Legacy VTK file of the C-alpha trace (Angstrom):
# vtk DataFile Version 3.0
C-alpha trace
ASCII
DATASET POLYDATA
POINTS 185 float
84.732 148.000 144.653
88.114 146.075 144.550
86.961 143.619 147.270
83.949 142.918 145.313
85.997 142.059 142.337
88.053 139.813 144.403
85.001 138.097 145.277
83.689 137.684 141.911
87.154 136.621 140.622
87.159 134.036 143.466
83.710 132.761 142.624
84.729 132.576 139.061
87.919 130.818 139.798
86.333 128.398 142.134
83.480 127.636 139.514
86.108 127.176 136.992
87.908 124.558 139.068
85.093 122.736 139.931
83.856 122.559 136.167
87.200 121.645 135.063
87.548 118.897 137.797
84.090 117.486 136.641
84.837 117.737 133.316
88.286 115.737 133.649
86.470 113.332 135.579
83.817 112.734 133.105
86.311 112.422 130.529
88.294 109.872 132.379
85.067 107.801 133.094
84.108 108.113 129.244
87.556 107.052 128.313
87.632 104.239 130.634
84.189 103.041 129.349
85.296 103.199 125.644
88.378 101.249 126.342
86.392 98.628 128.105
83.991 98.336 125.308
86.456 98.155 122.503
88.314 95.313 124.317
85.165 93.650 124.701
84.038 93.813 121.138
87.617 92.958 119.903
87.457 89.898 121.934
84.128 88.942 120.917
85.190 89.511 117.151
88.371 87.503 117.576
86.385 84.617 119.197
83.859 84.693 116.348
86.855 84.575 114.006
88.274 81.583 115.582
85.076 79.948 115.689
84.529 80.688 111.762
87.724 79.296 111.083
87.350 76.000 113.206
83.951 75.666 111.290
85.573 75.947 107.925
88.418 73.976 108.741
86.141 71.051 110.017
84.110 71.215 106.848
87.368 71.202 104.619
88.580 68.440 106.462
85.150 66.290 106.186
85.469 67.143 102.668
88.851 65.742 102.348
88.018 62.672 103.996
85.176 61.895 101.727
87.403 62.820 98.844
90.201 60.550 100.224
87.701 57.619 100.773
86.395 57.813 97.309
89.533 58.075 95.651
91.076 55.071 97.516
88.364 52.957 96.345
88.574 53.779 92.882
89.327 50.113 90.826
91.564 52.263 88.339
93.674 53.867 91.377
94.112 50.509 92.847
95.253 48.928 89.666
97.827 51.706 88.939
99.184 51.373 92.436
99.757 47.364 91.766
102.154 48.548 89.059
104.710 49.859 91.817
106.314 52.089 88.992
106.730 55.459 89.857
106.797 56.894 86.439
103.522 55.257 85.514
101.874 56.333 88.731
102.821 59.689 88.345
101.421 59.819 84.948
98.279 58.389 85.537
97.616 59.982 88.906
97.078 63.509 87.248
93.486 62.250 86.399
92.870 61.214 89.758
94.121 64.759 91.332
91.989 66.770 88.819
89.057 64.359 89.870
89.802 65.238 93.658
89.698 69.107 93.297
92.252 69.291 95.836
95.167 71.672 96.163
97.491 68.548 96.746
97.551 64.732 95.905
100.244 62.347 96.714
100.534 58.525 96.117
102.799 56.586 98.203
103.781 52.817 98.373
103.084 50.704 101.457
106.678 51.773 102.808
105.626 55.367 102.709
108.016 56.265 99.707
106.289 58.939 97.529
105.487 57.519 94.108
103.498 60.524 92.778
102.716 64.093 93.859
100.659 66.964 92.385
100.112 70.240 93.808
97.872 73.395 92.385
100.999 75.616 92.953
104.736 74.653 92.769
106.719 74.991 96.146
106.573 71.452 97.790
109.498 69.338 96.720
109.088 65.731 96.454
111.732 65.208 99.370
109.650 67.624 101.566
106.352 65.810 100.798
108.127 62.346 101.589
109.285 63.901 105.027
105.824 65.293 105.788
104.278 62.134 104.795
106.471 60.012 106.967
106.038 62.116 109.870
102.093 61.842 109.614
102.262 58.047 108.907
104.624 57.665 111.864
102.241 59.440 114.120
99.279 57.393 112.682
97.426 60.587 111.948
94.769 60.500 109.324
94.287 64.275 109.174
97.477 66.581 109.838
98.654 70.080 109.378
101.643 70.419 106.604
103.864 73.369 106.997
106.709 74.228 104.603
107.979 77.613 104.664
105.067 79.790 103.816
102.914 76.710 102.529
100.377 75.396 104.859
98.278 72.405 103.941
95.359 70.588 105.672
96.179 67.000 104.699
94.052 63.893 104.925
95.742 60.176 104.406
93.653 56.940 103.501
95.135 53.522 102.911
94.806 52.220 99.501
93.960 48.453 99.897
92.661 45.438 97.998
90.842 42.519 99.082
88.928 41.962 102.310
89.341 40.441 105.581
92.453 38.035 105.797
92.890 38.746 101.985
93.501 42.266 102.402
96.486 43.908 100.966
97.770 47.518 101.495
98.806 49.074 98.143
99.839 52.239 99.379
98.701 55.579 100.838
96.666 58.350 99.476
97.181 61.833 100.694
94.762 64.979 99.716
95.242 68.225 101.215
93.701 71.706 100.929
96.249 74.840 100.896
95.418 77.279 103.586
95.826 80.659 102.565
95.270 84.409 103.700
91.461 84.223 102.288
90.763 81.097 104.465
92.805 82.242 107.428
LINES 1 186
185 0 1 2 3 4 5 6 7 8 9 10 11 12 13 14 15 16 17 18 19 20 21 22 23 24 25 26 27 28 29 30 31 32 33 34 35 36 37 38 39 40 41 42 43 44 45 46 47 48 49 50 51 52 53 54 55 56 57 58 59 60 61 62 63 64 65 66 67 68 69 70 71 72 73 74 75 76 77 78 79 80 81 82 83 84 85 86 87 88 89 90 91 92 93 94 95 96 97 98 99 100 101 102 103 104 105 106 107 108 109 110 111 112 113 114 115 116 117 118 119 120 121 122 123 124 125 126 127 128 129 130 131 132 133 134 135 136 137 138 139 140 141 142 143 144 145 146 147 148 149 150 151 152 153 154 155 156 157 158 159 160 161 162 163 164 165 166 167 168 169 170 171 172 173 174 175 176 177 178 179 180 181 182 183 184
């Protein structure tokens, strides 16, 4: 009897060892498969988010380009810019900012000095706006990102001109921008 018990015990132990090895191997395969699938799905989700952000950014930029083009052609804006008086331009530009529906509107003279600025939320100082505008104009960029601390704007610039051909005169620069916040990003 003791010998049969040993044989039965050995058989049970061997069966248990085989089951343990098969279970462990199965769990390792399943874990690796799950890890691979999670990695793939995460990469796809990130790629989809990046594509969506790019699409939104392109749409916003196109909207800003259109807004800047329309505003820069307004006779009243051109008339205000001919005054070259910062206080007058600042006061009258509020209407243009409200019409634009943008988060940021900047008007600068032909030399790039800020004559008026409006932002939906305070934060950007006139000096910061001047520095960022100068950088954008020096790079001859018509669309750029302005970053100041935690504030990020997509900004489009457009020259304000009067006349045509050889008679064309640059009256200044218009910049309109859209704040990029967590809901957009």
